[in-house]
N, C-alpha and C positions, 0 to 999 in steps of 0.2 A: 522859623515858618516857612520863608521861601524854600529853604532846603528840603524840609519835610513834601512841599507841594511838587518840588522837581523830583524827588525819588518816588513820590505816589504816582507821576505822570510815565515816570521810566517804569515801575512795577506794571501799569495798565497796559503799556505798549508789550512787554513781555508777555502779559496774559494774553493779550489779541492774537499774538503770533502764535502762541502755545495752543489756544483754542483752535486756532485755524487749521494747524497741522492736525488736531485729533479728530475734528470734524473730517478732515478727507480723507485720513487713514480708516476711520470707524464707516466711511460712506463712500467708497469707492465708485459707485454710480455716479457720483456728482462729477466725477471728472469727464464724463461724456464719453461717446465712441461715435464715431463715423458709420453710418448704415449704407448698404446697396439701396437701389432705387427698386429694380424688379429684375427677376430672372429673365434671360433672353439669349442672345447670341451675338457675339463679337469675332467680327472678321477683320483682322490687322494685316493690310496689304502693306508690302514693302517694297518701295520704289528706291533704293539705294542709289545715293549720289545725286538725288533730287536737290535743286537749287531753286530760291524763290524767282529768279529770273526766268527760269522754264515756266512758271506759273503766269508770271507777267508777260510772257511772250505768245502762250498760246491762247486762242479767243474759242468758245464755243466748244470746249471739250467737257468730257465726263468729269474729268479732275476738277475744273471750274465749277461745274455744276454741283459737284457734291460739297465744295467748299464754301458755295453759294448757300446751301441747305443747312449748313452746319457752323462749327468753328473752325476757324484758322490761325494758325500762329508759327512760331518759331520755337524749335527745340534746343535746348542745350545738349551739346553731345561729349560731355566731359566724361571720362571714365577713371576705373580705379588705375588705370596706368597710361599707356600712350593712346592715340587716336587711329588704333587698329580696328578691323573688322571683329576679331575675336573678343576684345575686351567691348566693344560697342554693344554687340548682340547679346552678350552675357550679362552686362550692365542692365539691358531693357528686360529679359526675362527674368533677374534677379531683383529688380526693384531697389538696387543700391548699387552705388560705384563698384564694379568688381573687375577683374583680369579673367582673360579666356586661358588659352592654351595653343601651342603652335599647330597641333594636330585638331584643334576645336572643330574646323569646318568638316572634318569627315565624319558624316552621318549617313546610315545606311539602313535598309529594311534588314530584318533579322536573317532573311534568306539570302541577301545579297553577299556578293563575294569581294573581298578585299586584300589584295595581294596572296591570292590563291587559298585564303581561308574563308569561311562564311562569317559575316559580321556577329551572327548570335554566338558563335564559338569564341572569337576574338572578345565579345563583350562578357561573356561568362567568365573567362580566363581572369580579366582584369578586375571585374566587380563581386564575381561569387555571385550573382544574380542570374535568374532565368528571365528572358524576355518573350512575352505573348506573341503568339502567331500573329503577322500582320502590322507588329509595332515597328518604328524605327528607332535606332539606338546611336547614342553619342559616343563613339569609340576611346574618346580623351576626357570622359568626364571624372575619372578619379585625378588626373592631371590637374584639370580646371580646380577640382576642391583643394588640390595641394598649394596652387598658386595664389589661393585665396587665404591661406591659414595666418599669415602675417597680418592681414587686415582683421581677423575674427569674423570674417564675413562667408565663411565656409557654409555655414546655413542658409544663406540666402540663395545659392545657387539654384536656379530654376524653380524660383519660389511660385511664378504662375502656374506652370504646370504641376506643382506639388499641391498647390490649394485646390486646382480641378481635381486630382486623383483623389485626394481626401473627401472630396465634395462629391465623390461618385458623378463627375461629368467629365466629358471627354474632349481631348485636345486633337488637333489635327496638323499636319505640316503638308502643305502643296508646293511643288517648285522648287528650283535650285537655280543657282548662278554658276553652274558648272562652267568652265573654260576646257584646257586640255588635262586639268586635275579637278577633283572634287571641290566645291565651294559651297557648303551649304550652312552658311553661317545661322541662316535664320532658325534651324534647329535649336540654337541656344535660348530661343525666345519661347518656343513651344514644349520643350522637354521638362520633366520633374526633376526633382534632387538626385534621382538614380539615372538620369541621363536618359529615359524613355519617353516616346512619343506614343500615344496609343493607337493611331491610324494615320495615314496619309500616302503621299506618293512622291518621291523625290527622284525618281530614275531619269536616265538621259532620254526616255522615250516622251518626255514633255517640252523636250528641244527638238529642232529641226536644223540639220546641217544646212549651212548656208556659208560657202566660201567668200561671199561678198561682203560678209558682216564680220567685226572685230571677233577674233577667237575662233571663226568658223562654225560658229553655231548660234542659234537665237530662239527665245522663248516661243512655243506655240501656243498662241492664247487661246485657240480652240481647244486644244487637248487639255491645256490647264483649266478651262471652265469646264469641261466634263469631269474632271477628277473632284473638281470642288463640289459639283453638284452630287457627286457619289457620297462624300463625307458630311455634306450638308445637315442631313437628317439626324445625325448621331452625335455630331460635335457642337458643344457650346463654343469653343475658341479655335478659330481657323487661323491660322498664319499662312500666307500667300506670298511666295518671293517671287517677283517677276522677272529679276535675273537679269536683263538686256543691258541696263545701265552699268552694271558691274562690269559686265564683259567690254562695253565701251570705254569704261575707265581703266580697264586693265591695260589697253594700248593707247591709251592716250598721248603717250610721249612718242610714239612711232606714227602717228597720224598728223597728216597736215590739219592746220586749224580749220578750214572748211568742211574736210572730212568728219573731224572730230564733232564738230557742231549738227553735221548732216545726220551721222548715226546717233547723235542724242534725241533727235528730232523722230527718228525712226523708232527708237527704244520708246520714246513718249508716246508715239500712235500706238504702238503694241498693247502698252499699258492702257492706254485710253480704251482699247477694243473690249478688253477683261473688265475694266471699271463700268464701262457701259452695260454691260450683261448683268453685273452686280447691283447696280442703282436701280434696274427693272426690276430684279428678283427680289432684293431685300425691302423688307417691311421696317422703315426707319421709324416707324411708331413703337416698335418692339424689339429692335435690335440696333446695334451699333458697328460703324463701319470706321476704320482708322487708318489713315494714309501715313507711313512713317519713313523717313529717310534717316537711317541710323548713323550715317556720315556724310560729311561736306565732300565735294568733289577737291579733286587736288588743287586746282585753281582758286579756289575759295579758301583752302586752307592755308596756302601762300598768301592770301589776302588779308588773314585774319578774319574772315566771315566762316565762323565755326558753329552757327546756328542753322539748322536746316527746317524746310517747311514741315508742317504737321498739319492733318487735316482730321478732325472728329465730327460724325454726323450720327445722330440717334435720340432717344428719348431723353429730354433734360438739357439738349443741346441745341438752343436756338441760334439763328444765325448772329455771327460776332466774332470777337476776337477770344481765342483760347486764352484761359488764364488758369492758374492753381494756386492753393494755399502756399506751396513750395516758393514760388515766384512773387505773387501778388502785384504782378505787372502785367497789364493787359497786352496779349500778342505773345508773351514767353513762358514756356513749361520746360521743364526738366525730363530728360529722358527716363529717368527713375520715377516720375509719375504716371507713366503707362501701367505698371504693374498693378498698384493699389486702384486704380481706375477700372482696369479690367475686372478684378476681383470683386470691386463694389457693384459694377453693372452686372455682374451675375450672382449676386446675393451670397458671396462667399466670404469668409472671415478675412480681415487683412492679418497677417503676422505682425506681432508687436515689433517696434523699433525700425519699422521701414521709413524712411526719411521723406518719401513722396506724399503726393496729395492728389485727390480727385480732380479731374479735368472737369473745368466748366466754363460757359461763356458767358460775356458781358457785350452789349449791344453798343455801349458807348464808345465813341472815338475820340482822343485828345484833341483840344482846340486846335484848328488849322487843317484837320484833316475831316472834320465832320462833314456828312452828306445826306443829313436827314431828308425824308420826303423824296429821295431819288429812287430810281428803279432798282431793282436786284443786281443788275450787273453794274450798276454806277456805285451801288454801296460796297461790293466786292472791290471793284476799282480803289475804292477810298481804303479799304482795309489793308490791301496790297502795297499802296502809296506808303501808308503809315508804317508797316511791317519793313518796307525798303529803307525808309529813312532812320527807323530804329536801328536795322542793321547795319547800315554805311556809318551811322555815328558811333555804334558800340564797336565795331571793326577798327575804326579810327581811334578809338580809346584803347583798344586792345594793342594795337601796333604803338602808341605813344607811351604806354605805362612804363615799361621797363626802362627804356632810354631815359625817360624824364627822371623817373625816381633813383636811377643808377647816378644819374648827374647831380640831383639833389643831395643824397646822400654823400656822394663822393666830395662834393663843395662843402658840405658841412664839416666831415671830418678833416679835410685840409685846412679850413678856416678855424676849426677850434684847436687843432694842433699846432697851427701857426702861432695863434694868440697864446696859447697855454705856454709853448716855448717861450715867447716874450716875456709874459710875467714873470715865469721861473727864473730866466737868467738875467733880465735886465731890472734894477730897482728904478731905474727913469729911462725914458724914452722920449724921443721927439714928439710933440704935440701933433704933428701932422701924421706921424706913423699912427699913434693911437686913435686919433681921430678917423683916419681911412679903415683901421681893423674895426673901431666900433661900428661903422656904416658897414662894414661886410656883415658883421653878427647880426645887426638889425635886419638886414636884407634878407640871410638865412632864415630868420624868424618871421618874415614876411612872405616866403614862398608857399607854406601851405594855404595861405589867404588867397595869395595868386592863383593857386591851382584850384581852389574851390570857384572861383570867378571865371577860370578859363573856358568852361563849357559854353558860357553865354557868347563866346566869340566864335564857337563851330570850328576850330581848327581841323583841317582834314589830314595835313601831314605833320610829322615828326619835328621837322624844322621850324615850320609856323608855330607850331605849339610852344617849343621851347623859347622861339623868339618873344612870343606873346606872354610867357609866363616871364621872363627876364624884365621884359617893359613894366608889367603890372607890380611885380615886386620892387624892381628900383623905384617906381613912381610913388607905390607906398612909404619907401625908406625915404626918399626925399621929402615927401609931404609932412612924414614925422618928424625928421629933424629940422625942417623949416618951422613947425608950429609948436613943438614942444622943446623946451632946454634941457631937462633934466633925463639922464639915461634911464633910472628906473621907471620914470613916466613913459616914456617913449615906448619901451618893451610892454609897458601896461596898457598902452593904448593900441600898438599891435595885436597883442593878446585878447584885449576886450573886443576888437572887431572879428577877429577870426572865430572867437567862441559865440558871439552874437549870431554871425554870418551861418555858422553850423547848426546853431539851435533853430534860427529861421528857417532854414532849408529843410530841417526836418519837420516842421510843423506844415511846410508849404508842400510836403510831397517828397521831398527828396531829388528834384530834379536836377540839382546841381552836381551832388555827390553820385547819383547814378552815372555821370558823364565825366566824372573828374577822373584824372590818372590817379590820384591818391585816394579816390572811392574805392568802390568794389567793382569788378569787371563781370559784366554778364557772361562773356565768353568762358571766362574759367570757372564760373558757378559756384564758387566758395560762399557767396552770399549774394541775395537778389534785392534786398531791401533793407531798410533801418540805416544804422551808422556803423561801418566797418571798421574794424580794428585801427587802421591808419587815423582816421579823424576821430575814432575814440579817443586814441592817445593824446591828439593834438587838443581835442575840448577838455580832457582833465587837465593838460598841462597848461595850457592857456588860461583854464578858469582859476587855477591855483593862483598862477602869478599875477593875473588880472586882479582878482580879490585882494591880494596882498597890496598890489599899487592904489588900488581904490580904498583900503582901510588906512594907508598910510596918509594920503592925500586928505581925505575926509574921516578922521577917525570915530564919527557917529554913525558910519555907514554898514555898521556890522548887521543889521536887521537885514539890509538889502542883499549883502553878500550870502547871508544865510539863506534868503529866498531863492538867490540864484543857485547857490549849489543845490538846494531842494529841487529845482526845476531841472538842473541838467542830470540828476539822479533819475527824476521822473521820466525823463527823455530817455536815457538809457532804458529803464526798466520797462517802458510803456511798449506792448507788442505792436502798436499801430505806428510807433514813432522811431525810436533807435533800435528796440529789440536787441540788446546787447547786454547779455547776461555777465561777461567778463567785465564790460563797461561799468555796469550797475555795482559789481563788487569793488572794484577798484575805486570808483567814487565814493562808496560807503565807507570804504577804510582810509582813503586820503584825504577826502574833505574836512571831516572832523577835526583831523591833525593840523591842516591848514586854518582852520576855523578858531580852535580851541588850545593852540599852543600856548602854554603857560597861564592859562585861565580856566579854573577849574570849574567854575560856573558855566563858561561857555561850551566846556566839552559836555556837561550834564544836558543843557539844553538840546544841544546839536544831536546828541546821541539819542535823546527821548523824541525829537523829530524824525529823527533817520529812521528808527525803528517802527514809528508809526507809518511813514511812507512806505516801507520794506513791506510792511502787511498789505497796504492798498494794492503794490506793484503784484505783490503775489496772487490776490485776489484776481487782478486785471488779466493776468497771463494764464492762470487756469480757468477763468470764466470769461474767455473774451466776448466783447459785445457783438461781434460779428459771426461769433460761432466756429471760427476758423484761427486757431491760435499759431504762434510762431514756432520756429524749433526751440526757443525755449520753453514755451507751453510744453511741447511734447517731452522734452528732458524731464522737466518737473513732474509730468503725471508718469512718466517711466519710472521716476525714482519714488513716488508715492505709491504706485502699484507694486513696489518692492522688487522691480527686475533689475536687480543688482548685475546681473552678467550683461545686460545692455548697457547699464552705466559703467560697468569695467571696459567695455569695449569702446564707448565714448570718451573715457579718460586715456585709454591706450592710444587712440588716434590722435587725441590732443597732444600728448607727451610725444610721440613720432613726429608730428608736424613741427613741433618747438625744436626738438632735437635736429631736425634736418634744416630748420631755419638757421639755427645758432651755427650748426657746421659750413652752411654754404651762402646764405643769406649775407649781402652787404648791409643789411639793417643790424646785425648782430655787431658789427664792429662800430656803427654810429651808438648804439646803446652803450656798448662798454667804454667808448671814448668819452661821451657826455657823462657816464655814472662816474667814471674814473677822475674826469676833472673836478665834478662837484664834491666828490669825496676828498680828494686831497687839498684842493684850495679852501674848503670851509672847514673839514674836521681835522685836518693837519696843518694849520695855516703858519705861515711865516708872520713876523711881527708887523710887517706892512699889509698883510691880508688881515691880521686881527682887528686893525685900524678900520679897515672897510667894514668889517662884521659890527664893530661899535658904533660906526655912522650909520649903518643900515640894520638896526636891530631886528627887524622882520625877516632877514635874509636867510638866516639860518633855519628858521620855521619853514620858508618856503621851499628852501633845498631839501630839508629832511621829508618834508610832505611829498615832494616831486619825487625823490628816490625810494620813499615808500610806493608810491603811486607805480612807479616803473616797475618795481619788484611783483607787486600783486596783479599788473598786467601781464607780465612775463609769465606768473604760475598760472593765471585763471582764464587765458585765452589759447585757442587753438593755433594763432599764430601771434603768440604772446611777444615773440621777440621784435615784431613790428610794432606791437602796441606799446612796449616799453621803451622803443627807440624812439617814437614820436612824442611820447609823454616826457621824455627829458630835455627836449630840445631848448626850451625857453630858460629854463633856469639855470642851464649850462651856459648860453649864451650872456644871461645877464650876469652872472659872477663874473665871467671874462671880461665883459665890458665895464664893469665898475671898478675891477682892478686895472684895466688899461688906462682907464679915466684917472686914477691915482698915479700910475705911473707917469702919465702926461703933465700932470700937476707937478711932478717932482723934475721933470725936464726941462727942455727948453723949447721955445716957439720953433 
């Protein structure tokens, strides 16, 4: 009877999943779509190399006035390659991380002359296309497309301009950043997929010669404004390049510090003149104004401050912090959010597969920065203070991340290999040695927990962060050794604390993971919310080992363990908590193995519950309560809409990332060491190791489910090498510790 009920529950779960899939396939409109607000005009003003300190230093400026009227935030500047102008501008114009080309800055009117030839003739020779009179052409367009072939993003080049062309709306480009050579990167934002911009002026006449200014020329704000007024009635999307900040940055290394700062202020003053005219003319009830800095300054790059200011004002953008569905983090947006935002504002369809989301604003500031009831200037100051704090902490995490993680993985490899050599070579060891090695193995297991807690202490330098991490990890290790006598229970305790800490942080908004060196990095921009692949692996591996320890200590705790597994899967699968599809799949496969090894009844019960939970998670991701889904939501919708070309592109990017990490990342060495140790010691055991397995019957199941979890994490994550490496940490450490303990019993005091 019980068996029939279990099988019926299992069939019900399968039927529910099948019904859900059928409904979504037959009813694609259920998947929803983002729509534009209203047609109008978007003016995108480029002040490249602008930094947050510039906004905080100037008072009473048009720049700050616009920020007070709309949204202000920090923009992630990552591209498909290096942090270079050609990559940054191409990324903004394409709505996805792209690379440019060496000559991408060369954009001229069709009647212009380049190296003795008309630009229109060069363009026709390269593309086979005609360019309309009055248009501007990017001569390197075919090279740019070729450079993006490997990433399968060729079709994204010039996505804003292409949508405007297909929608019968005009794009225009005004201004340049010319020095002694052409520097017209802004064309990469305004161009269509053919490398054409219908109208505008990028000629040298928009600059005036000034031997006292870097590169000997500077933007003529009055001439630029006159050109803007010419194209304004005809263009829906106007890109304005103010240029001077680029010229100052060009000669930064040749300028005295005081002169560099002086010229930056002069460039900001010129920009402010243009913005003053724009604010007076633009009707922010019907049109949008964007201020964008595609790249940070050279100094900020050296300091790890890779986020640049972005300001947006217009319909629907109330005063506050900018945010998007890409980041879900107040005050942070991505450079590829600009393209879908512009298209949405202009009532143009957004091409499928773009990773960005619509820019919006939120008026609430996090606790400690709120200044409700204050005047406009005070509210802006509060927002700027919050953004400065966010940037400072994020830059510190960015600087600390690589040294700390390399130190962690290097220590793991050294300690694990040393312990492995000892247990393989010596049948007995002095207890002092085995006790010390056991302490080190438990210390390694404590480091992820220490790195999770680290942001509470807000270390600003790498040395201080390393010191704090060591102190916290050693403290937890000493506490555990002092309180708990048995090795397996010690590891179970550390794993339980770590898993509970990660889960609690997910429910509390992820404030620890956001700034943990083992979490995700807003500067790198691979992830902005949820649980990253590092802590995903930690949570899976820690949960498996902790669950095993709990069931050994309390045999009747099976239902509690099952509930915990279900909770972790829910956290991974929820678009508002973990938002980690790879983690969901890893947990769905490894947790039933950990729970039901050798117990058919347990396997059936777990499988039925997990399938039912999977159906719920699919619903939550496809129809998020907030209306804004995660990257998992977008991938699911893409698959259900039958866009297999996009799914193939996603798969190719994930495989390429994993292959690169496998070849160059230290995590791959850690993963191979941990898996190798577990495989050799547990599945090819010596007679002494067989005694350990007999003494701890749950060990084989724990190791097996961990190995499976590591391999699944490797396959189903874009940085699966990292996820697999962190999943395997705990079980490998436990196996070595138990064998060392046995060697110590065989040895002398």
